[in-house]
Each structure stands twice: as C-alpha cells, then as structure tokens.
N, CA, C and O of each residue as an XYZ file, in Angstrom:
288
protein
N      -8.116      6.222     -8.684
C      -9.076      7.278     -8.924
C     -10.380      6.642     -9.414
O     -10.377      5.808    -10.319
N     -11.468      7.043     -8.811
C     -12.776      6.515     -9.179
C     -13.257      7.136    -10.483
O     -12.822      8.220    -10.872
N     -14.158      6.430    -11.146
C     -14.762      6.968    -12.368
C     -15.615      8.174    -12.009
O     -16.335      8.168    -11.011
N     -15.523      9.209    -12.837
C     -16.331     10.400    -12.597
C     -16.981     10.919    -13.878
O     -17.509     12.031    -13.900
N     -16.946     10.130    -14.932
C     -17.557     10.496    -16.212
C     -18.663      9.486    -16.493
O     -18.432      8.277    -16.467
N     -19.849      9.982    -16.757
C     -20.990      9.115    -17.030
C     -20.885      8.445    -18.386
O     -20.060      8.841    -19.209
N     -21.713      7.432    -18.634
C     -21.633      6.691    -19.896
C     -21.956      7.533    -21.133
O     -21.305      7.383    -22.167
N     -22.954      8.415    -21.037
C     -23.280      9.272    -22.189
C     -22.142     10.242    -22.470
O     -21.745     10.426    -23.621
N     -21.620     10.859    -21.419
C     -20.503     11.797    -21.554
C     -19.277     11.080    -22.135
O     -18.545     11.657    -22.939
N     -19.058      9.847    -21.737
C     -17.918      9.085    -22.250
C     -18.064      8.830    -23.750
O     -17.103      8.967    -24.507
N     -19.277      8.458    -24.174
C     -19.495      8.223    -25.614
C     -19.301      9.500    -26.422
O     -18.755      9.459    -27.524
N     -19.743     10.633    -25.883
C     -19.574     11.915    -26.573
C     -18.095     12.266    -26.684
O     -17.646     12.748    -27.724
N     -17.335     12.026    -25.615
C     -15.898     12.324    -25.655
C     -15.169     11.461    -26.675
O     -14.319     11.962    -27.411
N     -15.487     10.185    -26.729
C     -14.830      9.304    -27.699
C     -15.199      9.722    -29.122
O     -14.336      9.769    -29.998
N     -16.464     10.021    -29.353
C     -16.891     10.448    -30.694
C     -16.220     11.760    -31.088
O     -15.774     11.907    -32.226
N     -16.145     12.715    -30.159
C     -15.495     13.994    -30.457
C     -14.002     13.790    -30.718
O     -13.429     14.433    -31.597
N     -13.378     12.902    -29.959
C     -11.959     12.614    -30.177
C     -11.696     11.993    -31.527
O     -10.729     12.349    -32.200
N     -12.549     11.063    -31.933
C     -12.387     10.427    -33.240
C     -12.626     11.435    -34.362
O     -11.896     11.447    -35.353
N     -13.643     12.276    -34.208
C     -13.918     13.298    -35.213
C     -12.747     14.281    -35.334
O     -12.339     14.635    -36.440
N     -12.220     14.710    -34.203
C     -11.085     15.636    -34.222
C      -9.848     14.962    -34.812
O      -9.096     15.594    -35.554
N      -9.631     13.691    -34.492
C      -8.492     12.966    -35.064
C      -8.628     12.843    -36.579
O      -7.633     12.896    -37.302
N      -9.864     12.680    -37.056
C     -10.099     12.626    -38.500
C      -9.735     13.952    -39.159
O      -9.124     13.978    -40.227
N     -10.116     15.055    -38.510
C      -9.743     16.368    -39.040
C      -8.230     16.566    -39.032
O      -7.682     17.174    -39.952
N      -7.556     16.064    -38.012
C      -6.098     16.189    -37.941
C      -5.441     15.433    -39.085
O      -4.522     15.942    -39.725
N      -5.910     14.227    -39.340
C      -5.347     13.453    -40.451
C      -5.607     14.167    -41.770
O      -4.715     14.246    -42.615
N      -6.813     14.686    -41.956
C      -7.127     15.434    -43.179
C      -6.284     16.686    -43.321
O      -5.869     17.038    -44.425
N      -6.031     17.353    -42.219
C      -5.205     18.552    -42.252
C      -3.752     18.214    -42.551
O      -3.077     18.939    -43.282
N      -3.280     17.124    -41.990
C      -1.900     16.702    -42.245
C      -1.706     16.330    -43.705
O      -0.652     16.596    -44.282
N      -2.716     15.718    -44.300
C      -2.621     15.332    -45.708
C      -2.949     16.490    -46.656
O      -2.776     16.357    -47.868
N      -3.417     17.620    -46.125
C      -3.674     18.789    -46.944
C      -5.090     18.908    -47.467
O      -5.363     19.764    -48.309
N      -6.000     18.070    -46.989
C      -7.380     18.127    -47.471
C      -8.212     19.190    -46.761
O      -9.086     19.803    -47.374
N      -7.953     19.412    -45.498
C      -8.694     20.397    -44.706
C      -7.713     21.255    -43.924
O      -6.511     20.991    -43.910
N      -8.238     22.277    -43.279
C      -7.421     23.085    -42.380
C      -8.147     23.228    -41.054
O      -9.377     23.243    -40.999
N      -7.372     23.330    -39.995
C      -7.925     23.553    -38.667
C      -7.487     24.947    -38.240
O      -6.313     25.152    -37.931
N      -8.406     25.911    -38.216
C      -8.012     27.276    -37.883
C      -7.658     27.429    -36.405
O      -8.286     26.816    -35.542
N      -6.670     28.233    -36.128
C      -6.254     28.638    -34.783
C      -5.621     27.544    -33.935
O      -5.253     27.806    -32.790
N      -5.485     26.352    -34.444
C      -4.883     25.266    -33.671
C      -3.901     24.522    -34.570
O      -4.183     24.262    -35.739
N      -2.741     24.184    -34.000
C      -1.800     23.398    -34.784
C      -2.265     21.951    -34.864
O      -3.094     21.510    -34.069
N      -1.737     21.236    -35.807
C      -2.101     19.825    -35.951
C      -1.691     19.030    -34.719
O      -2.433     18.154    -34.274
N      -0.526     19.321    -34.165
C      -0.055     18.607    -32.986
C      -0.951     18.883    -31.780
O      -1.286     17.966    -31.030
N      -1.336     20.139    -31.592
C      -2.221     20.488    -30.483
C      -3.572     19.811    -30.601
O      -4.104     19.305    -29.613
N      -4.124     19.797    -31.792
C      -5.411     19.142    -32.015
C      -5.297     17.636    -31.821
O      -6.221     17.007    -31.304
N      -4.179     17.053    -32.228
C      -3.981     15.614    -32.040
C      -3.895     15.269    -30.557
O      -4.440     14.252    -30.127
N      -3.226     16.095    -29.780
C      -3.124     15.861    -28.335
C      -4.503     15.950    -27.691
O      -4.851     15.122    -26.850
N      -5.284     16.946    -28.080
C      -6.641     17.087    -27.538
C      -7.487     15.878    -27.911
O      -8.249     15.384    -27.080
N      -7.368     15.390    -29.149
C      -8.130     14.212    -29.582
C      -7.766     12.987    -28.761
O      -8.642     12.224    -28.353
N      -6.477     12.799    -28.517
C      -6.036     11.648    -27.722
C      -6.550     11.747    -26.293
O      -6.977     10.748    -25.715
N      -6.512     12.948    -25.717
C      -7.017     13.141    -24.350
C      -8.506     12.821    -24.287
O      -8.951     12.141    -23.363
N      -9.278     13.298    -25.251
C     -10.716     12.993    -25.278
C     -10.964     11.489    -25.356
O     -11.814     10.964    -24.636
N     -10.236     10.801    -26.215
C     -10.437      9.365    -26.377
C     -10.053      8.613    -25.108
O     -10.765      7.698    -24.695
N      -8.942      8.985    -24.489
C      -8.517      8.318    -23.254
C      -9.510      8.579    -22.131
O      -9.879      7.655    -21.406
N      -9.948      9.828    -21.980
C     -10.916     10.135    -20.928
C     -12.227      9.397    -21.159
O     -12.850      8.939    -20.201
N     -12.652      9.275    -22.397
C     -13.896      8.580    -22.685
C     -13.818      7.089    -22.444
O     -14.775      6.488    -21.956
N     -12.693      6.482    -22.779
C     -12.584      5.034    -22.602
C     -12.337      4.654    -21.143
O     -12.825      3.618    -20.690
N     -11.597      5.466    -20.405
C     -11.351      5.149    -18.992
C     -12.424      5.704    -18.078
O     -12.544      5.286    -16.926
N     -13.222      6.667    -18.599
C     -14.289      7.337    -17.843
C     -13.745      8.054    -16.614
O     -14.385      8.086    -15.563
N     -12.551      8.628    -16.762
C     -11.934      9.403    -15.695
C     -11.456     10.731    -16.275
O     -10.787     10.758    -17.308
N     -11.802     11.831    -15.609
C     -11.418     13.156    -16.074
C     -10.741     13.902    -14.930
O     -11.323     14.065    -13.857
N      -9.515     14.352    -15.161
C      -8.781     15.056    -14.115
C      -9.395     16.417    -13.804
O      -9.376     16.854    -12.653
N      -9.936     17.090    -14.815
C     -10.570     18.384    -14.578
C     -11.818     18.216    -13.718
O     -12.046     19.000    -12.796
N     -12.624     17.205    -14.010
C     -13.787     16.926    -13.168
C     -13.353     16.656    -11.732
O     -13.985     17.130    -10.788
N     -12.282     15.898    -11.570
C     -11.790     15.578    -10.223
C     -11.364     16.839     -9.490
O     -11.678     17.007     -8.312
N     -10.651     17.727    -10.175
C     -10.186     18.968     -9.545
C     -11.356     19.874     -9.160
O     -11.294     20.586     -8.158
N     -12.419     19.842     -9.959
C     -13.582     20.682     -9.682
C     -14.604     20.003     -8.765
O     -15.581     20.630     -8.355
N     -14.385     18.732     -8.446
C     -15.312     18.011     -7.581
C     -16.579     17.565     -8.272
O     -17.596     17.345     -7.614
N     -16.542     17.427     -9.584
C     -17.720     17.016    -10.357
C     -17.712     15.496    -10.492
O     -16.677     14.896    -10.784
N     -18.869     14.882    -10.279
C     -19.011     13.432    -10.458
C     -20.287     13.185    -11.253
O     -21.391     13.347    -10.732
N     -20.136     12.797    -12.510
C     -21.301     12.566    -13.368
C     -21.555     11.085    -13.587
O     -22.390     10.712    -14.411
N     -20.845     10.241    -12.858
C     -21.003      8.803    -13.010
C     -22.062      8.296    -12.037
O     -21.972      8.536    -10.833
N     -23.067      7.593    -12.561
C     -24.069      7.058    -11.644
C     -23.483      5.948    -10.788
O     -22.464      5.355    -11.145
N     -24.109      5.672     -9.684
C     -23.650      4.613     -8.791
C     -23.831      3.278     -9.496
O     -24.914      2.966     -9.990
N     -22.759      2.495     -9.536
C     -22.818      1.214    -10.255
C     -23.014      0.069     -9.306
O     -23.087     -1.082     -9.735
C-alpha cells in the first residue's frame, strides 16, 4: 500500500496520539477523566493515530480515495 498521508498530517496524528495516550495514562491513574469513552477505547484510538502517523498510511483515506501525500 502506498503512502497516502502527508508529512504535516502525519505529525498531527502522532502528536494527537501521544496527547490522547497521556490522557489515558492520567485517567488510568485517577488524575483525569475521559468523558464518553472508555480508557481501552481511547488507548486503541491513540495507538491507531500513532501507527498511521509513523507509517503515513491510512486505511480510511484509501477506502475514500484520498491521497494527501505529495509526490516524492
């Protein structure tokens, strides 16, 4: 599968994944709460964001035919 996530989008996904993972750890330790989402669900979303950002491949983009990666 070809890359379909641009470099800026990839950095945003990794940053959002790390931020969400930080909230999950805080919620697990009892410091914060994440409304409407379980800790496990939020952790899975954080991992998906980090993986998509580091590999620069998004299955949803592929299914929708979106390509935000410039020609390298």
